C-alpha positions as CSV (number, residue, x, y, z in Angstrom):
1,M,0.0,0.0,0.0
2,K,1.3,3.4,-0.9
3,K,2.4,6.1,1.6
4,T,-0.9,7.8,2.8
5,A,-2.0,9.7,5.9
6,N,-3.9,7.3,8.2
7,K,-6.6,10.0,8.8
8,Q,-7.3,10.0,5.0
9,V,-7.7,6.2,5.0
10,I,-10.3,6.5,7.8
11,C,-12.3,8.9,5.7
12,Q,-12.0,6.7,2.6
13,V,-13.2,3.6,4.5
14,L,-16.1,5.5,6.1
15,M,-17.2,7.0,2.8
16,E,-17.3,3.5,1.2
17,A,-19.4,2.2,4.1
18,A,-21.7,5.3,4.1
19,K,-22.8,4.5,0.6
20,T,-25.0,1.7,1.9
21,D,-25.3,2.7,5.6
22,R,-27.1,6.0,6.3
23,N,-26.5,5.5,10.0
24,I,-22.8,6.4,9.7
25,V,-22.3,10.0,10.8
26,A,-19.1,12.0,10.9
27,L,-18.7,15.0,13.1
28,C,-15.9,17.6,13.0
29,S,-14.9,20.5,15.3
30,D,-13.7,22.9,12.5
31,S,-11.4,20.0,11.6
32,R,-12.8,18.7,8.3
33,G,-9.7,20.0,6.5
34,S,-7.0,19.0,8.9
35,G,-8.8,15.7,9.5
36,S,-9.2,14.9,5.7
37,F,-12.9,14.7,6.1
38,G,-13.8,17.4,3.5
39,P,-14.7,14.6,0.9
40,F,-17.0,13.0,3.4
41,A,-18.8,16.3,4.1
42,D,-19.2,17.0,0.4
43,A,-20.4,13.5,-0.5
44,F,-22.7,12.9,2.5
45,P,-23.9,16.3,3.7
46,E,-26.9,14.8,5.5
47,Q,-24.6,12.5,7.4
48,F,-22.1,15.1,8.5
49,V,-22.2,17.5,11.5
50,E,-19.9,20.5,11.9
51,T,-19.8,21.8,15.5
52,G,-17.1,24.5,15.0
53,I,-14.4,24.9,17.6
54,A,-16.4,23.2,20.4
55,E,-14.9,19.8,21.2
56,Q,-17.2,19.3,24.2
57,N,-20.3,19.8,22.1
58,L,-18.7,17.5,19.4
59,V,-18.5,14.6,21.8
60,S,-21.9,15.1,23.4
61,I,-23.7,15.4,20.1
62,A,-21.9,12.3,18.8
63,A,-23.1,10.4,21.9
64,G,-26.6,11.7,21.5
65,L,-26.7,10.6,17.9
66,A,-25.4,7.2,18.9
67,R,-28.3,6.9,21.4
68,C,-30.6,7.5,18.4
69,G,-29.1,4.5,16.5
70,K,-26.3,6.3,14.6
71,K,-22.7,5.2,14.3
72,S,-20.8,8.3,15.3
73,Y,-17.3,9.1,14.3
74,A,-16.1,12.3,16.1
75,V,-13.0,13.7,14.4
76,S,-10.9,16.3,16.2
77,P,-7.2,17.1,17.0
78,A,-6.0,14.6,19.6
79,C,-4.6,17.4,21.8
80,F,-8.1,18.9,22.2
81,L,-10.3,15.8,22.0
82,S,-8.4,14.1,24.8
83,T,-8.3,17.1,27.1
84,R,-10.9,19.8,26.5
85,S,-13.7,17.2,26.0
86,Y,-12.3,14.6,28.5
87,E,-15.4,14.7,30.8
88,Q,-17.7,14.1,27.8
89,C,-15.5,11.3,26.5
90,K,-15.6,9.7,30.0
91,V,-19.3,10.2,30.9
92,D,-21.2,10.6,27.6
93,V,-19.2,8.0,25.7
94,A,-17.4,5.4,27.9
95,Y,-19.6,5.4,31.0
96,S,-22.8,5.5,28.9
97,N,-21.4,2.8,26.6
98,T,-22.4,4.7,23.4
99,N,-21.4,3.7,19.9
100,V,-18.9,6.6,19.4
101,K,-15.6,6.3,17.8
102,L,-13.3,9.2,18.8
103,I,-10.8,9.9,16.1
104,G,-7.9,11.9,17.5
105,I,-6.1,13.3,14.5
106,S,-2.6,14.8,14.4
107,G,-1.6,12.9,17.5
108,G,1.8,13.1,19.3
109,V,4.0,15.9,17.9
110,S,2.3,16.0,14.5
111,Y,1.7,19.7,14.7
112,G,5.4,20.3,15.0
113,A,6.3,23.9,15.3
114,L,2.9,24.9,16.7
115,G,4.3,23.7,20.0
116,M,3.1,22.2,23.3
117,S,-0.4,23.6,23.1
118,H,-1.0,21.4,20.0
119,H,1.0,18.3,21.1
120,S,-0.9,15.3,22.5
121,A,1.7,13.5,24.6
122,Q,-0.6,12.4,27.4
123,D,-3.6,11.1,25.5
124,I,-2.7,7.4,25.7
125,A,-2.5,7.6,29.4
126,S,-5.6,9.7,29.9
127,M,-7.9,7.7,27.5
128,S,-6.6,4.4,28.8
129,A,-7.5,5.4,32.3
130,I,-11.2,5.5,31.4
131,P,-13.1,2.3,32.1
132,N,-14.8,0.9,29.0
133,M,-12.7,3.0,26.6
134,R,-10.5,1.1,24.1
135,V,-7.4,2.8,22.7
136,Y,-6.0,2.0,19.2
137,I,-3.0,3.5,17.5
138,P,-2.6,2.0,14.0
139,S,0.8,2.0,12.4
140,D,0.2,2.3,8.7
141,P,-2.6,2.8,6.1
142,L,-3.3,-0.9,5.6
143,Q,-3.7,-1.6,9.3
144,T,-5.8,1.6,9.8
145,A,-8.2,0.5,7.0
146,E,-8.6,-3.0,8.5
147,L,-9.1,-1.6,12.0
148,V,-11.8,0.8,10.9
149,K,-13.6,-1.9,9.0
150,V,-13.8,-4.0,12.1
151,L,-14.9,-1.1,14.3
152,L,-17.8,-0.4,11.9
153,K,-19.2,-3.8,13.0
154,D,-19.2,-3.2,16.8
155,E,-21.1,-0.8,19.0
156,K,-18.5,-0.1,21.7
157,P,-16.6,3.1,22.5
158,A,-13.1,3.6,21.2
159,Y,-10.4,6.2,20.8
160,I,-8.3,5.9,17.7
161,R,-5.2,8.1,17.5
162,V,-3.5,8.8,14.1
163,G,-0.8,11.2,12.9
164,R,-1.0,14.2,10.6
165,N,1.5,13.2,7.9
166,A,1.6,10.5,5.4
167,A,2.6,7.2,7.1
168,E,5.2,4.9,5.7
169,P,3.9,1.5,4.9
170,V,4.8,-1.2,7.4
171,Y,2.8,-4.0,5.7
172,Q,2.0,-5.1,2.2
173,E,-1.5,-6.2,1.2
174,E,-0.3,-9.6,0.1
175,G,0.1,-11.9,3.1
176,Y,-1.1,-9.3,5.7
177,S,-3.6,-10.7,8.2
178,F,-5.3,-8.3,10.7
179,V,-6.6,-9.7,14.0
180,M,-8.6,-7.4,16.3
181,D,-7.0,-6.8,19.6
182,R,-3.9,-8.9,18.8
183,A,-0.5,-7.4,18.4
184,T,1.3,-8.1,15.1
185,V,4.8,-9.7,15.1
186,V,6.4,-7.5,12.4
187,R,9.7,-9.3,12.6
188,D,10.9,-12.2,14.6
189,G,14.0,-12.2,16.8
190,S,15.7,-13.7,19.8
191,D,18.0,-11.1,21.5
192,V,15.8,-8.0,22.1
193,A,12.1,-7.2,21.6
194,I,11.1,-3.8,20.4
195,V,7.5,-3.0,21.2
196,A,6.1,0.0,19.4
197,C,2.8,1.6,18.4
198,G,1.6,4.0,15.8
199,E,4.1,5.7,13.6
200,M,7.0,4.4,15.7
201,V,6.5,0.9,14.3
202,E,8.2,1.8,11.0
203,P,11.4,3.1,12.5
204,A,11.4,0.2,14.9
205,K,11.4,-2.1,11.9
206,R,14.3,-0.3,10.4
207,A,16.1,-0.4,13.7
208,A,15.9,-4.1,13.7
209,E,17.6,-4.1,10.2
210,I,20.4,-2.0,11.6
211,L,20.8,-4.3,14.6
212,E,20.9,-7.4,12.3
213,Q,23.9,-5.9,10.5
214,E,25.6,-5.9,13.9
215,G,24.7,-9.5,14.7
216,I,21.8,-8.7,17.0
217,S,18.4,-10.4,16.4
218,A,15.5,-8.1,17.2
219,L,11.9,-9.0,17.4
220,V,9.5,-6.1,16.5
221,L,6.0,-6.1,17.9
222,D,3.3,-3.8,16.7
223,M,1.1,-3.1,19.7
224,Y,-1.6,-1.1,17.9
225,C,-4.1,-2.3,20.5
226,V,-2.8,-0.3,23.5
227,K,-6.0,-1.0,25.4
228,P,-6.9,-3.9,25.6
229,L,-3.2,-4.6,25.6
230,D,-2.4,-8.0,24.1
231,E,-0.6,-9.4,27.1
232,E,-0.4,-12.9,25.7
233,T,1.6,-12.0,22.6
234,L,3.7,-9.6,24.6
235,V,4.7,-12.2,27.2
236,Q,5.4,-14.8,24.5
237,A,7.8,-12.3,22.9
238,A,9.4,-11.2,26.1
239,Q,10.1,-14.8,27.2
240,R,12.2,-15.4,24.1
241,V,14.5,-12.4,24.5
242,K,17.0,-10.9,26.9
243,A,15.6,-7.4,27.1
244,V,12.6,-5.3,25.9
245,V,12.5,-1.8,24.4
246,T,9.3,0.2,24.1
247,V,8.9,3.1,21.7
248,E,6.0,5.6,21.6
249,E,5.2,9.1,20.5
250,H,4.0,10.0,24.0
251,G,5.2,11.2,27.4
252,P,7.1,8.7,29.7
253,F,4.2,8.1,32.1
254,G,1.1,6.0,31.7
255,G,1.6,5.1,28.1
256,L,2.7,2.0,26.2
257,G,6.0,1.8,28.1
258,S,4.3,1.9,31.5
259,M,1.8,-0.8,30.5
260,V,4.4,-3.1,29.0
261,S,6.6,-2.6,32.1
262,Q,3.8,-3.6,34.4
263,V,3.1,-6.8,32.4
264,I,6.7,-7.8,32.1
265,G,7.4,-7.1,35.8
266,R,4.5,-9.3,36.8
267,T,5.0,-12.2,34.5
268,C,8.7,-12.5,33.4
269,P,10.9,-9.8,35.0
270,K,13.7,-8.6,32.8
271,T,15.2,-5.3,31.6
272,V,12.7,-2.9,30.0
273,F,13.9,0.3,28.4
274,N,11.3,2.9,27.6
275,L,11.8,5.3,24.7
276,A,9.4,8.2,24.8
277,L,9.0,12.0,24.7
278,P,10.5,13.8,27.7
279,D,8.6,14.9,30.8
280,A,9.4,18.5,29.8
281,P,8.5,21.0,27.1
282,V,9.2,19.3,23.8
283,A,11.6,20.9,21.4
284,A,10.0,22.8,18.5
285,G,10.4,21.6,15.0
286,T,8.9,19.2,12.4
287,S,7.9,15.7,13.5
288,R,11.1,14.3,11.9
289,E,13.3,16.9,13.6
290,V,11.6,16.2,17.0
291,F,12.0,12.4,16.5
292,D,15.7,12.8,15.6
293,Y,16.4,15.1,18.5
294,Y,15.0,12.6,21.1
295,G,16.3,9.4,19.5
296,L,12.8,8.3,18.3
297,N,14.3,7.2,15.0
298,A,15.8,4.0,13.6
299,E,19.3,4.8,14.8
300,G,18.1,6.0,18.2
301,I,16.0,2.8,18.8
302,A,18.9,0.6,17.7
303,R,21.2,2.4,20.2
304,S,18.7,2.0,23.0
305,A,18.3,-1.7,22.2
306,K,22.1,-2.2,22.5
307,K,22.1,-0.3,25.9
308,A,19.2,-2.5,27.1
309,L,21.2,-5.6,26.3
310,E,24.2,-4.3,28.1
311,R,22.4,-4.0,31.4
């Protein structure tokens, strides 16, 4: 599959489904452009709601429509959806068990130079803390498409976080098998396991290639299903290696690294090295510049894997 923004893929899948299902409704908070949902609004104006810059209203309206039998997809920047409308996500969606899929666009540091106000480096932790809220962070366009197709068939709440930029393909259509709520072993290995989610999976895959050239066998695990975390696959992977490295576009507390550390500590204790954004104001720059600065790239992941093995 070619390089495409995951948010664009979500729109494409929903547009195809909306042709035969009038209950599918997309809602935006002045975000149809940044969320790539302009085509949906144009093609299905009667199935589209624009709330303006009012994220709390966005989520409450989505929940109300779900109560009326609609399949609501609320699209908004992750930095605002996961904070400004947190109470509505908690009460109107999760606690009320409404069929609302919260699409957090431009997650992590996607907005780059716009700075900390537009970064979402705490959303994995905050959304995962809500009972009855699932959290998914797909890694590439193909996985995103398959995830949304499955979510269209269920009626449970979920938070899906995607980036702003076109995502590098991790998988090819031929031979790819998507299993809901099961992590994908991208690459097998026996020395170190690299557990990543979202757009960190692709550099994790390249890090494994770098390590292979140095005689280190790295297993790469795509944990797109952050909640419910696939503990079974994680433990199976951890039992086969000497150390585990986690990689995420998120702060150091309460995210993928914390969850993985809890599981490994409880089941098969060994070194776990967490790679994440710092607990501090993040440097300004493009996503790529920020990743390079904090070692969230293939070279940085490979270095961290070697350090983990030395402990």
